[in-house]
Residue frames as a rotation matrix with the C-alpha (Angstrom) as fourth column:
MET 1
0.340 -0.013 0.940 -52.73
0.852 0.427 -0.302 -135.66
-0.397 0.904 0.157 33.13
ALA 2
0.956 0.033 0.291 -52.32
0.170 -0.871 -0.460 -131.94
0.238 0.490 -0.839 32.40
ASN 3
0.623 -0.777 0.088 -49.08
-0.557 -0.361 0.748 -131.88
-0.550 -0.515 -0.658 34.38
ALA 4
0.144 -0.560 0.816 -47.71
0.407 0.785 0.467 -134.79
-0.902 0.264 0.341 32.39
LYS 5
0.605 0.118 0.787 -48.40
0.793 -0.182 -0.582 -132.94
0.074 0.976 -0.204 29.12
ARG 6
0.958 -0.251 0.139 -46.84
-0.262 -0.963 0.066 -129.78
0.118 -0.099 -0.988 30.48
ASP 7
0.412 -0.846 0.339 -43.76
-0.309 0.220 0.925 -131.71
-0.857 -0.486 -0.171 31.63
ARG 8
0.187 -0.314 0.931 -43.37
0.777 0.627 0.055 -133.34
-0.600 0.713 0.362 28.24
ALA 9
0.801 0.136 0.584 -43.76
0.505 -0.677 -0.536 -129.99
0.322 0.724 -0.610 26.47
GLY 10
0.857 -0.510 0.073 -41.24
-0.463 -0.700 0.543 -128.38
-0.226 -0.499 -0.836 28.84
THR 11
0.212 -0.783 0.584 -38.77
0.102 0.612 0.784 -131.18
-0.972 -0.107 0.210 28.24
PHE 12
0.428 0.030 0.903 -39.29
0.879 0.220 -0.424 -130.90
-0.212 0.975 0.067 24.50
PHE 13
0.915 -0.040 0.401 -38.65
0.111 -0.931 -0.347 -127.14
0.388 0.362 -0.848 24.44
PHE 14
0.680 -0.716 0.158 -35.69
-0.447 -0.234 0.863 -127.46
-0.581 -0.658 -0.479 26.80
ARG 15
0.178 -0.623 0.762 -34.06
0.508 0.721 0.471 -129.98
-0.843 0.304 0.445 24.48
ILE 16
0.498 0.053 0.865 -34.59
0.848 -0.239 -0.474 -127.70
0.181 0.970 -0.164 21.48
PHE 17
0.682 -0.088 0.726 -33.79
0.054 -0.984 -0.170 -124.28
0.730 0.155 -0.666 22.97
GLY 18
-0.360 -0.834 -0.419 -31.73
0.536 0.182 -0.824 -125.16
0.763 -0.521 0.382 26.04
PRO 19
-0.198 0.265 -0.944 -31.91
0.952 -0.176 -0.249 -123.33
-0.232 -0.948 -0.217 29.37
ALA 20
0.814 0.530 0.237 -33.38
0.562 -0.822 -0.092 -119.86
0.146 0.208 -0.967 29.60
THR 21
-0.332 -0.936 -0.120 -30.83
0.943 -0.334 -0.008 -117.09
-0.033 -0.116 0.993 29.12
VAL 22
0.805 0.511 -0.299 -30.91
0.520 -0.852 -0.057 -113.36
-0.284 -0.110 -0.952 29.70
GLU 23
0.346 -0.677 0.649 -28.77
0.536 -0.425 -0.729 -110.77
0.770 0.600 0.216 27.96
GLY 24
-0.107 -0.513 0.852 -26.34
-0.388 -0.767 -0.511 -109.20
0.915 -0.385 -0.117 30.43
ALA 25
0.882 0.471 -0.017 -27.09
-0.187 0.381 0.905 -111.67
0.433 -0.795 0.424 33.24
LEU 26
0.114 -0.834 0.540 -24.55
-0.993 -0.085 0.079 -112.31
-0.020 -0.545 -0.838 35.98
HIS 27
0.702 0.003 -0.712 -22.88
-0.150 0.978 -0.144 -115.68
0.696 0.208 0.687 35.70
GLY 28
0.901 -0.186 0.392 -21.21
-0.412 -0.085 0.907 -116.99
-0.135 -0.979 -0.153 38.82
CYS 29
0.784 -0.616 0.080 -18.14
0.620 0.769 -0.158 -118.55
0.036 0.174 0.984 37.19
SER 30
0.085 -0.805 0.587 -15.99
0.490 -0.479 -0.728 -115.46
0.867 0.350 0.354 36.88
PRO 31
-0.488 -0.337 -0.805 -14.46
0.873 -0.211 -0.440 -113.56
-0.022 -0.917 0.397 39.83
GLU 32
-0.974 0.148 0.170 -15.97
-0.116 -0.975 0.189 -110.34
0.194 0.164 0.967 38.49
ALA 33
-0.171 0.974 -0.151 -19.44
-0.175 0.120 0.977 -111.85
0.970 0.194 0.149 38.51
ARG 34
0.034 0.136 -0.990 -18.98
0.855 0.510 0.100 -113.10
0.518 -0.850 -0.099 42.07
GLN 35
-0.815 -0.398 -0.422 -17.87
0.561 -0.726 -0.398 -109.64
-0.148 -0.561 0.815 43.19
GLN 36
-0.773 0.599 0.209 -20.83
-0.365 -0.689 0.626 -108.00
0.519 0.408 0.751 41.45
TRP 37
0.064 0.820 -0.569 -23.18
0.246 0.540 0.805 -110.49
0.967 -0.191 -0.167 43.09
LYS 38
-0.266 -0.237 -0.934 -21.71
0.952 0.089 -0.293 -109.78
0.152 -0.967 0.202 46.53
GLN 39
-0.991 -0.105 -0.084 -22.09
0.114 -0.987 -0.116 -106.02
-0.070 -0.124 0.990 45.98
PHE 40
-0.456 0.890 0.002 -25.66
-0.295 -0.154 0.943 -106.51
0.839 0.430 0.333 44.81
ARG 41
0.127 0.490 -0.862 -26.52
0.643 0.621 0.448 -108.60
0.755 -0.611 -0.236 47.90
GLU 42
-0.635 -0.417 -0.650 -24.92
0.768 -0.430 -0.474 -106.00
-0.082 -0.800 0.594 50.18
ARG 43
-0.925 0.341 0.169 -27.08
-0.275 -0.906 0.320 -103.27
0.263 0.250 0.932 48.62
ILE 44
-0.089 0.932 -0.351 -30.20
-0.045 0.349 0.936 -105.42
0.995 0.099 0.011 49.04
LYS 45
-0.037 0.021 -0.999 -29.38
0.898 0.439 -0.024 -106.15
0.438 -0.898 -0.036 52.69
ALA 46
-0.898 -0.328 -0.292 -28.68
0.423 -0.825 -0.375 -102.48
-0.118 -0.461 0.880 53.42
ALA 47
-0.685 0.709 0.167 -31.98
-0.430 -0.578 0.693 -101.43
0.589 0.403 0.701 51.82
GLU 48
0.107 0.732 -0.672 -33.88
0.308 0.619 0.723 -104.09
0.945 -0.284 -0.159 53.80
ALA 49
-0.351 -0.306 -0.885 -32.23
0.929 0.002 -0.369 -102.98
0.114 -0.952 0.284 57.04
GLU 50
-0.999 -0.012 0.052 -33.09
0.010 -0.999 -0.032 -99.36
0.052 -0.031 0.998 56.29
ARG 51
-0.310 0.950 -0.038 -36.73
-0.359 -0.080 0.930 -100.23
0.881 0.302 0.366 55.62
ARG 52
0.089 0.297 -0.951 -36.85
0.685 0.675 0.274 -102.34
0.723 -0.676 -0.143 58.76
ASP 53
-0.708 -0.430 -0.561 -35.44
0.704 -0.496 -0.508 -99.46
-0.059 -0.755 0.653 60.83
GLU 54
-0.873 0.429 0.232 -38.03
-0.323 -0.865 0.384 -97.08
0.365 0.261 0.894 59.36
ARG 55
-0.018 0.921 -0.389 -40.88
-0.065 0.387 0.920 -99.42
0.998 0.042 0.053 60.32
GLU 56
0.158 0.018 -0.987 -39.72
0.889 0.433 0.150 -99.95
0.430 -0.901 0.052 63.90
PRO 57
0.702 0.206 0.681 -40.35
0.074 -0.973 0.218 -96.70
0.708 -0.103 -0.699 65.80
GLY 58
0.924 -0.310 0.223 -38.04
-0.288 -0.184 0.940 -97.55
-0.250 -0.933 -0.259 68.76
ALA 59
0.633 -0.714 0.299 -35.16
0.746 0.666 0.013 -98.95
-0.208 0.215 0.954 66.76
ALA 60
0.111 -0.768 0.630 -31.81
0.730 -0.367 -0.577 -97.21
0.675 0.524 0.520 66.19
């Protein structure tokens, strides 16, 4: 029952306010945004690989 109320409230607010938005967010429709996203993912992957290498004493 609580979930049904929450779903109705969420639907109500979504219809009034629309989807959540963030100022300055990346939007995947433009080529610039896609390039920024790719660069961001590359930085994340590099940082994860660096942390993984630091944790594994015999690696590298």
